[in-house]
C-alpha positions as CSV (number, residue, x, y, z in Angstrom):
1,M,-16.9,17.3,-59.4
2,Q,-17.1,13.9,-61.2
3,R,-13.7,13.0,-59.8
4,E,-14.8,13.8,-56.2
5,R,-18.0,11.8,-56.6
6,G,-15.8,8.8,-57.7
7,I,-13.6,9.2,-54.7
8,L,-16.6,9.3,-52.4
9,S,-18.2,6.3,-54.1
10,A,-14.9,4.3,-53.7
11,L,-14.6,5.3,-50.0
12,L,-18.2,4.1,-49.4
13,E,-17.6,0.8,-51.2
14,K,-14.2,-0.1,-49.8
15,S,-14.4,1.2,-46.3
16,L,-14.2,-1.4,-43.5
17,C,-16.4,0.8,-41.4
18,G,-20.2,1.2,-41.8
19,I,-20.9,4.5,-43.4
20,V,-24.3,6.2,-43.7
21,L,-25.0,9.5,-45.4
22,I,-27.9,11.4,-43.9
23,E,-29.7,14.6,-45.1
24,A,-29.4,17.1,-42.3
25,A,-32.8,18.8,-42.8
26,S,-35.0,15.7,-43.1
27,H,-32.8,13.1,-41.3
28,K,-33.5,10.8,-44.2
29,I,-30.8,8.3,-45.2
30,V,-29.4,9.2,-48.6
31,D,-26.8,6.4,-49.0
32,V,-25.2,3.5,-47.2
33,N,-22.2,1.3,-47.9
34,P,-22.0,-2.5,-47.9
35,V,-20.7,-2.8,-44.3
36,A,-23.6,-0.7,-43.0
37,I,-26.1,-2.7,-45.1
38,K,-24.7,-6.0,-43.6
39,T,-24.8,-4.6,-40.0
40,I,-28.3,-3.1,-40.3
41,G,-29.5,-6.4,-41.8
42,R,-31.9,-5.0,-44.4
43,P,-31.7,-4.5,-48.2
44,K,-30.4,-1.1,-49.3
45,E,-33.8,-0.1,-50.8
46,E,-35.4,-0.6,-47.4
47,I,-32.8,1.7,-45.7
48,V,-32.4,4.6,-48.1
49,G,-35.2,7.1,-47.8
50,N,-36.1,6.2,-44.3
51,I,-35.4,8.3,-41.2
52,C,-32.1,7.5,-39.5
53,H,-33.8,7.1,-36.1
54,Q,-35.5,3.9,-37.4
55,F,-32.2,2.0,-38.0
56,I,-29.0,3.5,-36.6
57,C,-29.8,6.2,-34.1
58,L,-32.0,5.5,-31.1
59,A,-32.0,9.2,-30.0
60,E,-35.5,10.6,-29.7
61,V,-36.8,12.8,-32.5
62,G,-36.0,16.4,-31.7
63,K,-33.0,15.3,-29.6
64,C,-30.4,14.7,-32.3
65,P,-27.0,15.4,-30.7
66,I,-25.9,17.5,-33.6
67,S,-28.9,19.2,-35.2
68,D,-31.0,19.7,-32.0
69,L,-28.4,19.7,-29.2
70,G,-25.8,21.6,-31.0
71,L,-22.8,19.2,-30.7
72,S,-20.2,19.5,-33.4
73,V,-19.4,15.8,-33.3
74,D,-21.2,12.8,-31.8
75,N,-18.9,10.0,-30.6
76,S,-20.8,7.3,-28.7
77,E,-21.6,3.7,-28.2
78,R,-25.0,2.7,-29.6
79,T,-26.9,-0.4,-30.7
80,I,-28.4,-1.5,-34.0
81,I,-31.4,-3.9,-34.1
82,N,-31.7,-5.7,-37.4
83,S,-34.7,-7.2,-39.0
84,Q,-34.2,-10.5,-37.0
85,K,-34.3,-8.4,-33.8
86,E,-30.6,-9.2,-33.2
87,I,-28.7,-6.4,-31.3
88,T,-25.4,-5.3,-32.6
89,P,-23.3,-2.9,-30.4
90,I,-21.5,-0.2,-32.4
91,L,-19.1,2.6,-31.8
92,K,-20.2,5.5,-34.0
93,S,-18.9,8.9,-34.9
94,V,-21.2,11.5,-36.6
95,V,-19.9,14.7,-38.2
96,P,-21.8,17.4,-40.2
97,V,-20.6,18.0,-43.8
98,T,-21.7,20.2,-46.7
99,I,-21.9,18.7,-50.2
100,E,-22.9,21.0,-53.1
101,D,-24.4,23.5,-50.7
102,K,-26.5,20.9,-49.0
103,D,-26.0,19.9,-45.3
104,F,-25.5,16.2,-44.5
105,F,-24.4,14.1,-41.6
106,V,-21.8,11.4,-42.2
107,E,-22.1,8.6,-39.7
108,C,-19.3,6.1,-39.5
109,F,-19.4,3.1,-37.1
110,I,-17.6,-0.1,-36.3
111,D,-19.1,-3.3,-35.0
112,L,-18.2,-3.9,-31.4
113,S,-19.6,-7.4,-31.2
114,E,-16.3,-9.2,-31.1
115,R,-14.9,-6.7,-28.6
116,K,-17.9,-7.1,-26.3
117,R,-17.7,-10.9,-26.5
118,T,-14.0,-10.7,-25.5
119,E,-14.8,-8.3,-22.7
120,T,-17.5,-10.7,-21.5
121,K,-15.0,-13.7,-21.5
122,L,-12.4,-11.6,-19.7
123,L,-15.0,-10.7,-17.0
124,Q,-16.1,-14.3,-16.7
125,A,-12.4,-15.3,-16.3
126,K,-11.9,-12.6,-13.8
127,F,-14.9,-13.7,-11.7
128,A,-13.8,-17.3,-11.9
129,A,-10.3,-16.4,-10.8
130,E,-11.6,-14.3,-7.9
131,S,-13.9,-17.1,-6.9
132,A,-11.0,-19.6,-7.0
133,S,-8.9,-17.2,-5.0
134,R,-11.7,-16.8,-2.4
135,A,-12.1,-20.5,-2.2
136,K,-8.3,-20.9,-1.7
137,S,-8.2,-18.3,1.0
138,E,-11.1,-19.8,2.8
139,F,-9.5,-23.3,2.6
140,L,-6.1,-22.0,3.8
141,T,-7.8,-20.1,6.7
142,N,-9.9,-23.1,7.8
143,M,-6.9,-25.5,7.5
144,S,-4.7,-23.1,9.4
145,H,-7.1,-22.8,12.2
146,E,-7.5,-26.6,12.3
147,L,-3.7,-26.9,12.5
148,R,-3.1,-24.2,15.1
149,T,-5.2,-25.9,17.8
150,P,-3.1,-29.1,18.1
151,L,0.1,-27.2,17.5
152,N,-0.5,-24.9,20.4
153,S,-1.0,-28.0,22.6
154,I,2.2,-29.5,21.3
155,I,4.2,-26.3,21.9
156,G,2.5,-25.8,25.3
157,F,3.2,-29.3,26.6
158,S,6.7,-29.3,25.3
159,D,7.4,-26.0,27.1
160,I,6.0,-27.5,30.3
161,L,8.4,-30.5,29.9
162,L,11.3,-28.1,29.3
163,E,10.5,-26.2,32.4
164,K,10.7,-29.6,34.3
165,I,7.3,-29.0,35.9
166,F,6.7,-32.8,35.9
167,G,10.3,-33.7,36.9
168,E,13.8,-33.8,35.6
169,L,14.7,-34.8,32.1
170,N,18.0,-36.3,31.0
171,E,20.2,-34.7,28.3
172,R,18.8,-36.8,25.5
173,Q,15.2,-36.1,26.5
174,L,15.8,-32.4,26.8
175,K,17.3,-32.4,23.3
176,Y,14.3,-34.2,21.8
177,V,11.7,-32.1,23.6
178,N,13.5,-28.9,22.6
179,N,13.4,-30.1,19.0
180,I,9.7,-30.6,19.3
181,S,9.2,-27.1,20.7
182,V,11.5,-25.4,18.0
183,S,9.9,-27.3,15.2
184,G,6.4,-26.6,16.5
185,R,7.1,-22.9,16.7
186,H,8.6,-22.9,13.2
187,L,5.5,-24.6,11.8
188,L,3.2,-22.2,13.8
189,G,5.1,-19.3,12.2
190,V,4.5,-20.7,8.7
191,I,0.8,-21.2,9.5
192,N,0.6,-17.6,10.8
193,D,2.1,-16.4,7.5
194,I,-0.4,-18.4,5.5
195,L,-3.2,-16.9,7.6
196,D,-1.9,-13.4,7.1
197,L,-1.5,-13.8,3.4
198,S,-5.0,-15.3,3.0
199,K,-6.4,-12.4,5.0
200,V,-4.6,-9.8,2.8
201,E,-5.8,-11.5,-0.4
202,A,-9.4,-11.7,0.9
203,G,-9.2,-8.0,1.9
204,K,-9.8,-8.8,5.6
205,M,-6.5,-7.7,6.9
206,E,-6.6,-4.4,8.9
207,L,-3.9,-2.2,10.1
208,Y,-3.9,-0.9,13.7
209,Y,-2.0,2.3,13.8
210,S,-0.1,3.6,16.8
211,E,2.6,6.1,17.5
212,F,6.0,4.7,18.6
213,S,9.7,5.0,18.4
214,I,11.7,3.1,15.8
215,G,14.3,2.4,18.5
216,S,11.8,0.2,20.4
217,V,11.1,-1.7,17.2
218,F,14.8,-2.2,16.4
219,D,15.4,-3.4,20.0
220,E,12.7,-6.2,19.7
221,V,13.9,-7.3,16.2
222,K,17.5,-7.3,17.4
223,S,16.8,-9.4,20.5
224,T,15.2,-12.1,18.3
225,I,17.8,-11.9,15.5
226,L,21.0,-11.7,17.5
227,P,21.0,-15.3,18.7
228,L,20.6,-16.5,15.1
229,A,23.4,-14.2,13.9
230,M,25.7,-15.3,16.7
231,V,25.4,-19.0,15.6
232,K,26.9,-18.0,12.3
233,N,29.4,-15.5,13.7
234,L,27.8,-12.6,11.8
235,E,28.5,-9.0,12.5
236,T,25.2,-7.0,12.9
237,E,24.5,-3.3,12.9
238,F,21.3,-1.5,13.8
239,N,21.5,2.3,13.2
240,I,18.8,5.0,13.3
241,D,19.1,8.6,12.2
242,P,19.5,10.5,15.4
243,D,17.0,13.1,14.3
244,F,14.3,10.5,13.7
245,G,11.4,10.9,16.1
246,D,8.3,8.7,16.4
247,I,6.4,7.1,13.5
248,Q,2.7,6.3,13.0
249,A,2.2,2.8,11.7
250,D,1.0,-0.6,12.5
251,R,3.7,-1.6,15.0
252,S,3.3,-5.3,14.9
253,R,3.3,-5.3,11.0
254,L,6.4,-3.1,10.9
255,I,8.1,-5.6,13.2
256,Q,7.0,-8.4,11.0
257,I,8.4,-6.6,7.9
258,L,11.7,-6.0,9.5
259,Y,11.9,-9.5,11.0
260,N,11.3,-11.1,7.7
261,L,13.9,-9.0,5.9
262,V,16.6,-9.3,8.6
263,S,16.0,-13.0,9.1
264,N,16.4,-13.6,5.4
265,A,19.6,-11.6,5.4
266,V,20.9,-13.7,8.3
267,K,19.8,-16.9,6.6
268,F,21.5,-16.2,3.3
269,T,24.7,-14.7,4.6
270,P,27.6,-17.1,5.0
271,E,29.5,-17.4,8.3
272,G,31.6,-14.4,9.2
273,G,29.5,-12.0,7.0
274,K,27.7,-8.8,7.9
275,V,24.1,-7.7,8.2
276,S,23.3,-3.9,8.5
277,V,19.9,-2.4,9.3
278,Y,19.4,1.4,8.9
279,C,16.6,3.8,9.2
280,K,16.5,7.5,8.2
281,K,13.9,10.2,7.7
282,S,13.4,12.0,4.4
283,G,10.6,14.5,4.5
284,N,7.5,12.6,5.6
285,R,9.0,9.3,4.6
286,A,10.8,6.8,6.8
287,I,13.4,4.9,4.8
288,F,14.5,1.5,6.0
289,S,17.3,-0.6,4.5
290,V,18.5,-4.1,5.3
291,T,21.8,-4.9,3.7
292,D,23.8,-8.2,3.8
293,T,27.0,-9.6,2.4
294,G,25.3,-12.8,1.4
295,I,24.9,-15.0,-1.6
296,G,22.9,-12.5,-3.6
297,I,20.0,-13.2,-6.0
298,S,20.4,-14.1,-9.7
299,P,18.7,-11.8,-12.3
300,E,16.4,-14.7,-13.3
301,D,15.1,-15.2,-9.8
302,Q,14.7,-11.5,-9.0
303,K,11.4,-11.1,-10.8
304,Y,9.8,-13.8,-8.6
305,L,10.9,-12.4,-5.2
306,F,7.6,-10.9,-4.0
307,E,5.3,-13.6,-5.4
308,P,3.6,-15.7,-2.7
309,F,4.7,-19.4,-2.6
310,K,7.4,-18.7,-5.2
311,Q,10.8,-19.9,-4.1
312,I,14.0,-19.0,-5.9
313,D,16.4,-21.8,-7.0
314,S,15.2,-25.0,-5.4
315,G,18.7,-26.1,-4.6
316,T,19.2,-22.9,-2.6
317,N,16.0,-23.5,-0.7
318,R,17.0,-27.0,0.2
319,Q,20.1,-25.6,1.7
320,Y,18.6,-22.6,3.5
321,G,15.0,-23.6,3.9
322,G,12.0,-21.3,3.5
323,T,8.4,-21.2,2.4
324,G,8.3,-18.4,-0.1
325,L,5.9,-16.3,2.0
326,G,8.1,-13.9,3.9
327,L,8.9,-11.4,1.1
328,A,5.3,-11.7,-0.3
329,L,4.0,-10.5,3.1
330,V,6.7,-7.8,3.3
331,K,5.3,-6.3,0.0
332,Q,1.7,-6.7,1.0
333,F,2.2,-5.0,4.4
334,V,4.3,-2.2,2.9
335,D,1.7,-1.6,0.2
336,M,-1.1,-1.5,2.9
337,H,0.9,1.3,4.6
338,K,1.0,3.2,1.3
339,G,4.7,2.7,1.0
340,R,6.9,0.9,-1.5
341,V,9.7,-1.7,-1.4
342,W,12.5,-2.4,-3.7
343,F,15.9,-4.1,-3.7
344,T,19.4,-4.3,-5.3
345,S,21.3,-7.5,-5.5
346,A,24.2,-9.2,-7.3
347,Q,25.2,-12.9,-7.1
348,G,28.0,-13.5,-4.7
349,K,28.0,-9.8,-3.5
350,G,24.9,-9.6,-1.3
351,S,21.6,-7.8,-1.3
352,S,20.0,-4.7,-0.1
353,F,16.2,-4.4,0.6
354,I,14.8,-0.9,1.0
355,F,11.3,0.1,1.9
356,E,9.7,3.4,2.8
357,L,6.6,4.3,4.8
358,P,4.9,7.5,5.6
359,V,6.1,8.9,9.0
360,N,2.8,10.6,9.8
361,S,0.1,8.3,8.5
362,L,-2.8,9.8,10.5
363,D,-4.4,13.1,10.2
364,E,-4.4,15.3,13.4
365,T,-8.2,15.0,13.6
366,E,-7.9,11.2,13.7
367,K,-5.4,10.9,16.5
368,P,-7.7,10.9,19.6
369,D,-9.8,7.9,18.5
370,N,-7.4,6.0,16.3
371,I,-3.9,6.3,17.8
372,F,-2.4,4.6,20.8
373,R,0.9,4.8,22.5
374,D,3.5,2.0,22.7
375,S,2.1,0.5,25.9
376,A,-1.2,-0.2,24.2
377,T,0.1,-2.2,21.3
378,K,0.4,-5.9,21.0
379,V,3.9,-7.0,20.0
380,W,3.8,-9.4,17.1
381,L,7.2,-11.0,17.9
382,S,6.1,-12.0,21.4
383,A,3.0,-13.8,20.0
384,N,5.0,-15.7,17.3
385,F,8.5,-16.3,18.7
386,S,8.2,-16.1,22.5
387,G,10.2,-18.9,24.2
């Protein structure tokens, strides 16, 4: 018995946790260790002999979790108020024990002050980051709108000149006006991407679901991509599983996803290469793949692919161009559809980007009010790339 008392005394003295021994019948504190004394902030003689509710348990008398409410263990976060009225958050655990035929409660606790301070700092950092992100999104949105107005005028008037409404243009003039139109449309596409990304990050982007055929989407993407592929003498394939019916999704965003992936494939595939686009159905999932025989992506660059404004090797981008927004938008739009996107790639051997979306995104009860047919949808490509 003497040996057991020695072990108990050593545990009380050396423990890094606060330990309080409480008599079960009277709820009086029998003993406390140095850590508990320091946390409670009172001399030992002021603590021992007093009711536990006065110092370490704010439960009302008659509502002790163990003796009154019948719990076998009490694990909870509490607070201790010391003699200077300072509040210390603690995580405590109370268990009943029997020593020499007498019932006691052993209360162990750890000081959560440092953890709470860290949590507060993390929350403050989170709020600051969110505030900065909102400010960035608002700035990008405002600037994008300011830029779109003059750009639309530039594109509109250059198109009027190309249509020779105000008279004939010589070959040199046609070339320069066409350059203005093409560059304006490219810049407008970049601005639209920035607007889309800022809307997604601000949680203001909404999907407008409709029911449509994959074939109609492939046709529109193909009509825009083929001229670009022909310039580089690329072989292109667009194939759909013959058993695939309609899909329910945001049509314009699906076109945008495919356009970004296919245009990247065309951009990074050398002359004479091949780009293949395929769609098949697996259960209630539509699986799309865009595969090329292009330059591939290095392992170091692969981890940055879906990050906005992140461009892989700067030398590559100087050669091929790009803003670093296309793949970021692909991932955001796929995620919004409750899908997923991934890729495989090897340098010098090409890349394959795969994404999957639910085929039936809308419940049957939602269809009458929320679903529209092909003819009711607005086509994203025509708004962004119409000549």
